[in-house]
Backbone bond lengths (Angstrom), bond angles and torsions (degrees), N, CA, C in turn:
res aa  C-N    CA-C-N  psi(-1)  N-CA   C-N-CA  omega(-1)  CA-C   N-CA-C  phi
1 M - - - 1.466 - - 1.521 111.37 -
2 S 1.349 116.98 -39.62 1.460 119.72 179.24 1.523 110.95 -63.16
3 G 1.363 116.09 -34.68 1.452 120.26 177.36 1.510 111.77 -65.16
4 F 1.346 116.06 -32.78 1.474 121.18 178.62 1.517 110.56 -61.27
5 F 1.338 116.96 -46.00 1.456 121.38 -178.23 1.522 112.44 -75.00
6 K 1.339 117.25 -18.67 1.463 119.89 178.82 1.521 111.50 -79.22
7 S 1.326 116.96 -23.80 1.465 119.84 -179.39 1.519 110.01 -82.91
8 S 1.330 115.66 150.19 1.461 121.68 180.00 1.518 111.15 -62.31
9 V 1.340 116.36 -43.26 1.461 121.19 179.93 1.523 110.34 -64.71
10 G 1.317 116.35 -41.73 1.466 121.05 179.91 1.510 112.41 -61.65
11 R 1.330 115.85 -43.93 1.472 119.98 179.56 1.529 110.86 -64.51
12 K 1.342 116.58 -39.60 1.473 120.25 -179.35 1.525 111.01 -67.63
13 I 1.330 117.27 -38.25 1.470 120.96 178.14 1.523 110.14 -66.33
14 A 1.341 116.08 -43.74 1.461 120.07 178.42 1.523 110.78 -61.89
15 M 1.325 116.15 -39.77 1.463 121.93 177.79 1.528 109.98 -63.25
16 A 1.330 116.20 -42.80 1.467 120.86 -178.96 1.524 111.14 -65.79
17 L 1.321 117.43 -43.24 1.467 121.18 -179.84 1.522 111.33 -62.64
18 S 1.331 116.54 -42.10 1.469 119.51 178.02 1.522 110.35 -66.83
19 A 1.335 117.05 -33.53 1.470 121.35 177.58 1.526 110.52 -65.48
20 F 1.343 117.40 -44.05 1.465 120.87 178.23 1.535 110.71 -59.50
21 F 1.322 115.34 -43.54 1.461 120.53 -179.52 1.526 110.65 -61.06
22 L 1.329 116.39 -45.73 1.467 120.68 -177.90 1.528 111.46 -70.73
23 M 1.342 117.75 -34.85 1.459 120.04 177.94 1.529 110.88 -67.13
24 F 1.333 116.50 -36.40 1.465 120.25 176.02 1.531 110.24 -67.16
25 F 1.323 116.18 -40.47 1.468 119.84 177.82 1.526 111.29 -61.29
26 L 1.327 117.28 -39.96 1.461 121.13 179.45 1.528 111.26 -59.55
27 I 1.328 116.70 -38.13 1.464 120.76 178.36 1.528 110.29 -63.98
28 I 1.338 116.35 -46.57 1.465 120.96 179.75 1.520 110.57 -63.51
29 H 1.323 116.26 -44.91 1.467 122.09 -178.22 1.530 110.40 -62.06
30 L 1.333 116.41 -43.65 1.453 120.17 179.04 1.530 111.06 -66.81
31 A 1.328 116.58 -41.46 1.466 120.93 -179.38 1.530 111.07 -58.45
32 V 1.331 116.57 -41.06 1.477 120.52 178.50 1.525 109.98 -68.50
33 N 1.324 116.83 -47.11 1.463 120.57 -175.99 1.527 113.14 -67.70
34 V 1.333 116.84 -30.86 1.460 120.10 179.61 1.532 111.24 -61.76
35 T 1.329 116.76 -30.97 1.475 119.28 179.92 1.522 111.96 -61.96
36 S 1.347 117.04 -21.91 1.468 120.09 179.48 1.523 111.73 -69.39
37 L 1.341 117.09 -14.50 1.463 121.03 179.53 1.526 112.17 -76.99
38 F 1.336 116.37 -25.41 1.465 118.62 -174.53 1.527 115.06 -130.62
39 S 1.342 117.69 -11.77 1.464 118.44 -179.13 1.529 111.04 -150.06
40 E 1.312 115.81 103.35 1.467 120.49 176.48 1.525 110.46 -61.10
41 E 1.319 116.43 -40.40 1.466 120.92 -177.65 1.519 111.71 -64.80
42 L 1.337 116.91 -46.38 1.467 120.51 -179.32 1.516 110.66 -64.75
43 F 1.342 117.46 -41.93 1.461 120.49 179.05 1.523 110.59 -61.33
44 N 1.315 117.19 -42.91 1.468 121.23 178.38 1.526 111.06 -62.84
45 Q 1.323 116.53 -41.71 1.462 120.43 -179.53 1.530 111.51 -63.48
46 L 1.341 116.04 -46.14 1.462 120.35 -179.75 1.522 111.42 -66.44
47 S 1.335 116.24 -42.76 1.462 120.76 -179.18 1.522 110.94 -66.44
48 H 1.330 115.87 -39.82 1.470 120.00 178.03 1.527 110.54 -63.63
49 F 1.334 116.38 -42.19 1.466 120.36 178.90 1.527 110.71 -62.25
50 M 1.331 116.41 -47.43 1.458 120.25 -178.22 1.523 111.83 -70.09
51 G 1.330 115.94 -29.18 1.461 119.88 -178.42 1.505 114.72 -82.97
52 T 1.332 116.95 -13.13 1.471 119.73 -177.24 1.523 113.37 -123.00
53 N 1.324 118.14 -11.58 1.449 121.02 -179.85 1.531 110.34 -69.40
54 P 1.319 118.88 121.54 1.481 121.57 -176.13 1.527 113.16 -60.08
55 L 1.334 116.75 -37.28 1.469 119.55 -179.66 1.514 110.82 -62.64
56 I 1.328 116.45 -43.90 1.467 120.89 -179.68 1.521 110.84 -69.42
57 Q 1.344 116.26 -43.92 1.454 121.02 -174.48 1.526 113.14 -71.10
58 F 1.324 117.22 -41.52 1.469 119.75 -170.94 1.527 114.31 -108.97
59 A 1.329 117.18 -4.78 1.469 119.84 177.02 1.524 111.06 -120.71
60 L 1.327 116.77 -58.02 1.464 119.78 -175.34 1.527 112.65 -73.86
61 Q 1.326 117.76 -37.81 1.463 120.07 -178.47 1.524 112.64 -63.54
62 P 1.345 119.20 -46.11 1.474 118.80 175.30 1.521 113.01 -61.13
63 V 1.345 116.53 -35.84 1.473 120.09 177.92 1.523 109.88 -65.22
64 L 1.337 116.29 -39.92 1.457 120.93 178.72 1.531 110.89 -62.82
65 I 1.313 116.93 -47.11 1.465 121.17 -179.98 1.530 110.22 -61.47
66 F 1.332 115.57 -42.94 1.463 119.54 177.35 1.524 110.18 -61.74
67 G 1.350 116.32 -41.59 1.461 120.55 -179.79 1.515 112.51 -61.64
68 V 1.341 116.60 -40.79 1.461 121.45 178.80 1.526 110.36 -63.83
69 V 1.329 115.72 -50.56 1.467 120.73 -178.48 1.526 110.28 -62.49
70 F 1.330 116.33 -45.19 1.463 121.12 -178.56 1.526 110.84 -61.11
71 H 1.330 116.36 -45.18 1.467 120.97 -177.18 1.521 111.49 -60.21
72 F 1.328 116.55 -44.98 1.462 119.05 -176.91 1.531 111.72 -75.47
73 V 1.316 117.30 -37.89 1.468 119.95 176.98 1.527 109.42 -63.12
74 M 1.329 116.34 -45.89 1.460 120.03 179.92 1.522 110.62 -64.54
75 G 1.334 117.36 -35.51 1.461 120.84 177.43 1.515 112.10 -62.81
76 F 1.336 116.02 -43.07 1.464 120.09 178.66 1.530 111.13 -67.40
77 V 1.326 115.73 -37.57 1.477 119.84 178.18 1.528 110.39 -63.12
78 L 1.337 116.27 -45.97 1.467 120.19 179.65 1.521 111.39 -63.39
79 E 1.331 116.22 -39.65 1.467 120.00 179.05 1.522 110.97 -62.50
80 L 1.328 116.94 -44.52 1.468 121.17 179.42 1.528 111.16 -65.52
81 K 1.336 115.98 -40.51 1.467 120.48 178.82 1.535 110.51 -63.70
82 N 1.336 116.47 -42.02 1.466 120.22 -179.84 1.528 111.62 -64.95
83 K 1.336 115.74 -42.64 1.463 119.25 179.44 1.526 111.14 -65.48
84 K 1.325 115.02 -38.19 1.466 119.15 179.53 1.519 110.77 -67.47
85 A 1.342 116.27 -37.43 1.464 120.49 -178.10 1.525 112.15 -73.93
86 N 1.325 116.00 -39.76 1.466 119.63 -175.37 1.516 114.58 -93.23
87 G 1.332 115.64 -23.10 1.457 119.51 -175.86 1.511 109.28 90.78
88 V 1.320 117.90 126.54 1.462 122.15 -176.31 1.522 111.21 -59.67
89 A 1.326 117.37 -40.71 1.466 121.00 -178.02 1.523 110.79 -63.06
90 Y 1.340 116.09 -40.92 1.457 120.47 -179.96 1.520 110.72 -62.89
91 V 1.344 115.60 -43.63 1.462 120.24 -179.10 1.518 110.15 -62.88
92 K 1.323 116.17 -43.23 1.464 119.80 -177.84 1.531 111.56 -66.07
93 N 1.320 115.74 -37.20 1.453 118.87 -173.87 1.526 113.33 -84.97
94 N 1.326 116.88 -32.48 1.456 118.85 -171.56 1.522 113.57 -122.73
95 G 1.325 117.50 3.46 1.459 119.67 -175.85 1.495 113.46 -59.48
96 A 1.324 117.81 -36.51 1.465 121.01 -175.49 1.520 112.42 -69.66
97 A 1.328 116.93 -16.51 1.458 119.77 -174.54 1.520 112.12 -65.95
98 N 1.353 116.87 -38.16 1.456 119.91 -173.44 1.524 113.86 -126.72
99 S 1.329 118.38 15.25 1.456 119.87 -177.92 1.522 110.33 -148.54
100 T 1.314 114.76 161.94 1.460 120.53 179.86 1.524 110.40 -87.34
101 W 1.338 114.86 165.97 1.470 119.83 177.06 1.513 110.18 -58.68
102 M 1.343 117.32 -40.18 1.462 121.04 -177.65 1.521 111.63 -64.19
103 S 1.333 116.41 -43.41 1.461 119.41 -177.95 1.524 111.20 -67.05
104 R 1.355 116.83 -31.18 1.460 119.91 -179.43 1.531 112.28 -80.40
105 N 1.323 116.70 -15.64 1.464 119.52 -175.18 1.529 113.24 -122.84
106 M 1.330 116.03 26.06 1.468 120.22 178.30 1.522 110.94 -60.02
107 I 1.314 117.19 -32.86 1.466 121.32 -178.91 1.531 110.32 -63.49
108 Y 1.336 116.64 -37.65 1.470 119.94 -177.35 1.529 111.70 -77.14
109 S 1.339 116.32 -41.13 1.459 118.41 175.50 1.525 109.71 -65.37
110 G 1.344 116.50 -33.83 1.462 120.38 176.57 1.520 112.06 -64.13
111 L 1.326 116.72 -41.49 1.468 120.73 178.02 1.525 111.08 -64.56
112 A 1.336 116.52 -39.54 1.471 120.30 178.22 1.521 110.45 -63.93
113 I 1.332 117.15 -41.35 1.461 121.31 179.19 1.524 110.32 -67.80
114 L 1.333 116.32 -37.68 1.464 120.09 177.97 1.526 110.97 -62.43
115 A 1.327 116.65 -40.11 1.466 120.96 176.49 1.525 110.44 -63.97
116 F 1.336 115.88 -39.28 1.462 120.01 177.32 1.526 111.28 -64.25
117 I 1.336 117.12 -42.48 1.462 120.57 179.51 1.522 110.38 -60.28
118 A 1.343 116.49 -39.30 1.463 120.28 176.62 1.530 110.47 -60.66
119 L 1.344 116.79 -43.93 1.466 121.21 177.39 1.524 110.42 -63.43
120 H 1.319 116.79 -41.93 1.459 121.84 -179.21 1.529 110.68 -63.20
121 F 1.324 116.54 -40.75 1.467 120.81 176.97 1.528 110.65 -63.22
122 I 1.339 115.68 -42.82 1.470 120.24 179.90 1.528 110.50 -64.80
123 D 1.329 116.33 -37.75 1.461 121.27 -177.94 1.519 113.62 -73.81
124 F 1.338 116.54 -41.08 1.461 119.32 -169.85 1.525 114.30 -120.99
125 W 1.335 117.69 -49.51 1.460 119.92 -171.64 1.521 112.23 -71.15
126 I 1.329 117.99 -47.43 1.466 121.16 -179.14 1.537 111.85 -64.42
127 P 1.357 119.18 -44.94 1.469 119.16 174.75 1.531 112.56 -59.48
128 E 1.326 116.65 -34.20 1.465 120.43 178.98 1.531 110.45 -67.77
129 L 1.319 116.40 -42.26 1.466 120.07 176.19 1.519 110.88 -62.52
130 N 1.324 116.24 -41.46 1.460 120.90 178.42 1.528 110.67 -62.91
131 H 1.324 116.35 -42.60 1.464 121.92 -179.22 1.531 110.88 -60.72
132 K 1.339 116.01 -42.25 1.464 120.33 -172.20 1.526 114.29 -88.65
133 Y 1.347 115.87 -39.38 1.462 118.07 -167.52 1.525 115.54 -117.90
134 V 1.340 117.66 -16.34 1.466 120.17 -179.91 1.529 110.06 -103.68
135 A 1.324 116.12 -63.43 1.464 120.20 177.00 1.524 111.28 -75.54
136 V 1.353 116.09 -22.21 1.473 122.85 -178.99 1.528 110.36 49.64
137 L 1.311 115.67 57.24 1.459 121.57 179.33 1.524 109.73 -82.44
138 P 1.325 117.07 152.12 1.471 119.67 178.69 1.521 111.23 -63.98
139 E 1.314 116.33 142.83 1.455 121.02 -179.79 1.530 110.16 -74.34
140 V 1.326 115.33 125.74 1.464 121.79 177.49 1.526 107.07 -115.84
141 P 1.322 118.49 104.78 1.471 121.29 -174.24 1.524 114.77 -59.94
142 T 1.333 117.46 -16.65 1.469 119.72 -177.36 1.532 113.19 -99.99
143 R 1.330 117.10 9.28 1.464 119.99 -173.36 1.529 113.86 -81.39
144 Y 1.315 118.49 -22.49 1.463 122.09 -166.53 1.525 113.45 -65.90
145 F 1.324 117.14 -41.71 1.458 120.40 -177.23 1.527 111.22 -62.16
146 H 1.325 116.71 -46.45 1.463 120.42 -178.09 1.534 111.33 -69.21
147 E 1.330 116.88 -33.89 1.462 120.16 176.10 1.525 110.41 -64.75
148 L 1.328 115.96 -38.71 1.467 120.39 177.60 1.524 110.68 -64.31
149 Q 1.315 116.97 -46.50 1.456 120.89 -179.43 1.528 111.91 -61.19
150 E 1.316 116.60 -41.87 1.470 121.12 -177.91 1.525 111.52 -61.18
151 K 1.327 116.64 -34.26 1.466 120.10 -179.01 1.524 111.94 -65.97
152 F 1.321 116.52 -28.27 1.455 119.77 -175.25 1.521 113.43 -101.34
153 I 1.315 117.45 16.14 1.468 120.19 174.89 1.529 111.22 -74.01
154 P 1.354 119.45 -48.24 1.481 119.33 -179.99 1.523 111.55 -66.83
155 I 1.316 116.41 129.43 1.465 120.97 -177.76 1.519 111.74 -65.39
156 W 1.343 118.47 -31.08 1.458 120.53 -179.29 1.533 111.03 -65.16
157 R 1.353 115.51 -35.90 1.459 118.26 -179.60 1.532 110.09 -71.89
158 V 1.325 117.29 -39.94 1.463 120.98 177.00 1.524 109.78 -60.83
159 A 1.332 116.31 -44.05 1.466 120.78 179.13 1.526 110.65 -61.39
160 A 1.331 116.74 -41.55 1.472 120.95 179.49 1.524 110.57 -62.93
161 Y 1.330 116.23 -41.14 1.462 120.03 179.05 1.528 111.25 -67.04
162 V 1.313 116.99 -41.66 1.464 120.47 179.94 1.527 110.41 -61.75
163 V 1.332 116.61 -48.22 1.464 120.93 178.90 1.525 110.67 -60.18
164 A 1.344 116.00 -43.04 1.468 120.22 -179.11 1.517 111.38 -62.77
165 F 1.322 117.49 -39.42 1.462 119.96 -178.91 1.523 111.96 -74.63
166 V 1.317 118.06 -26.51 1.462 120.52 172.26 1.531 109.02 -64.45
167 F 1.332 116.09 -44.93 1.465 120.11 176.73 1.525 111.26 -63.74
168 L 1.338 115.95 -37.02 1.462 119.63 177.57 1.524 109.99 -61.76
169 G 1.335 116.22 -42.11 1.455 120.14 177.95 1.514 112.56 -60.93
170 L 1.331 116.68 -43.04 1.468 121.01 177.90 1.525 110.40 -63.55
171 H 1.325 115.89 -40.52 1.467 121.54 -179.96 1.529 110.33 -64.44
172 L 1.333 115.51 -44.62 1.460 120.38 -178.65 1.527 111.98 -68.60
173 A 1.329 116.78 -33.85 1.458 120.93 -176.77 1.524 111.32 -57.03
174 H 1.322 116.67 -37.66 1.465 120.25 177.04 1.527 110.93 -92.12
175 G 1.343 116.33 -40.87 1.461 120.44 -173.23 1.511 114.01 -65.07
176 F 1.337 118.04 -32.09 1.465 121.10 -177.67 1.523 110.90 -60.10
177 T 1.323 116.54 -55.73 1.468 120.84 -179.26 1.525 111.11 -67.80
178 S 1.325 115.51 -36.91 1.468 120.17 -178.89 1.522 111.44 -61.99
179 A 1.338 116.66 -37.86 1.464 120.34 -179.89 1.531 110.79 -63.79
180 F 1.329 116.86 -44.68 1.466 120.36 177.89 1.526 110.94 -65.59
181 Q 1.328 116.23 -37.76 1.460 120.35 -179.99 1.525 110.59 -64.01
182 S 1.334 116.52 -38.86 1.462 120.79 178.88 1.528 111.62 -64.36
183 M 1.344 116.03 -28.89 1.467 120.36 179.21 1.531 111.93 -88.41
184 G 1.355 116.30 -2.04 1.457 120.74 176.62 1.510 114.69 73.19
185 V 1.336 118.23 30.69 1.465 120.57 -177.41 1.528 112.07 -115.22
186 T 1.328 117.05 20.22 1.471 119.40 -179.16 1.524 112.58 -94.03
187 A 1.318 117.58 -8.48 1.467 120.24 -177.80 1.527 110.38 -58.92
188 G 1.331 116.20 118.57 1.448 121.21 178.56 1.516 114.48 77.60
189 R 1.333 116.69 -5.96 1.464 120.21 -177.55 1.531 111.98 -124.93
190 K 1.319 116.49 7.75 1.460 119.50 -172.43 1.523 112.44 -58.99
191 K 1.332 117.41 -44.73 1.462 120.89 -178.18 1.522 110.70 -64.20
192 A 1.327 116.75 -43.55 1.466 121.21 -179.91 1.523 110.67 -64.10
193 L 1.331 116.11 -42.45 1.464 120.24 179.03 1.521 111.21 -65.98
194 Q 1.326 116.75 -39.10 1.465 120.55 178.05 1.521 110.83 -62.80
195 N 1.327 116.62 -42.46 1.461 120.38 179.45 1.526 111.46 -65.83
196 F 1.343 115.47 -44.11 1.467 119.53 178.54 1.519 110.07 -65.20
197 G 1.359 115.82 -38.31 1.460 120.49 178.66 1.518 111.97 -62.82
198 K 1.332 116.00 -38.33 1.469 120.28 178.38 1.526 110.42 -64.36
199 I 1.339 115.76 -42.45 1.466 119.98 178.78 1.524 110.44 -63.96
200 Y 1.321 115.70 -46.37 1.472 120.86 -179.76 1.525 110.77 -61.06
201 S 1.334 116.42 -43.91 1.465 120.35 -175.55 1.526 112.87 -71.24
202 V 1.324 117.06 -13.30 1.466 121.28 175.56 1.533 110.34 -97.63
203 V 1.327 116.70 -47.27 1.468 121.17 -174.15 1.522 112.17 -64.75
204 I 1.327 117.65 -45.70 1.469 120.32 -176.67 1.534 111.74 -63.76
205 P 1.333 119.31 -55.67 1.468 118.58 178.57 1.526 113.01 -61.63
206 L 1.351 116.86 -40.43 1.461 120.45 -179.77 1.526 110.89 -62.06
207 G 1.318 116.54 -37.96 1.459 120.58 177.96 1.519 111.69 -60.32
208 F 1.325 116.68 -45.63 1.467 120.74 179.04 1.532 111.26 -67.14
209 I 1.324 116.98 -37.17 1.468 120.78 178.43 1.527 110.41 -63.78
210 I 1.331 116.50 -43.28 1.464 121.09 178.69 1.525 110.51 -60.87
211 I 1.316 116.62 -41.27 1.470 120.99 179.60 1.526 110.61 -61.65
212 A 1.340 116.54 -46.44 1.471 120.56 -179.97 1.523 111.25 -61.96
213 L 1.333 116.49 -46.02 1.467 120.73 -179.43 1.527 111.51 -66.99
214 F 1.317 116.86 -40.69 1.464 121.23 -179.98 1.522 111.07 -58.33
215 H 1.325 116.30 -47.94 1.468 119.42 -177.11 1.530 112.17 -73.97
216 H 1.324 116.42 -25.86 1.464 118.54 175.78 1.526 110.72 -67.16
217 F 1.311 116.35 -42.31 1.463 120.64 -176.39 1.536 114.08 -89.77
218 N 1.331 116.48 -9.88 1.467 118.72 -177.26 1.528 113.41 -125.70
219 H 1.331 117.22 19.29 1.464 118.88 -179.19 1.519 110.50 -69.04
220 N 1.337 114.58 153.53 1.452 121.18 179.26 1.521 109.70 -80.39
221 H 1.291 117.74 124.46 1.461 121.99 -179.97 1.523 109.86 -79.66
C-alpha cells in the first residue's frame, strides 16, 4: 500500500477517489440545505436526523473529515511533486501554453477552500460538538433552522461564504474532469464530462450562495 502512494499514478488515483467522495458529499449537503429555502420543518427534521444518527455521527462523519484532510494534503503533495519535477521557473514561464488558469492555480483555490472549511467548522461543527458533548445541552429538534439563519445575519460572513463558493466553483471546474481523467474513464467521454463538470461546478456553489443570501435577507428578527 505504501508503494501505491509513492507512485505518481497511485497518488493521482487516491486524489481522484477522495474528490469523488467529496463531490458526492456536496450534493447531499446541498440537498439538505436547500430544504431550508422552502420548509423550516423539513430542514429541522433532516438536520436532527443527521445530527443524532449514530451511524452518521460516529462512522460517516469521521470518514468525511478524513476525506477532506486527505484530499487537501494529497493535493499539496502532488503540487510540490509537480513543481519539483518540472522546475518552478518552467511552470511560471510556460504553464499557460498547455493548461488553463484553473489547472495552474488549483493550489490557491484549494487554500481558499481550506480557509472556508475552517470557518465552516467554527460556525457549525464546533458549536455542535459543544452543544452535545461539552455543555451537554438538551436536544431541541427545532433548533437547526434558527441556528442556520443566525449565522447568515452578519454581512461579512455572507461575503466570506460567497467568495469561498466562487473559489469552490473554480476548483470544481477543473477538478471534476481531472478526477475522471486520473481514473482513465475520459476516453470518448471527455467532452460530455467537461460539460457535466461545468454544470456541476456552477450549480453546486450557486446553490450554497443562494442559501446564504436568502437567509441573510429573510432572517427572523
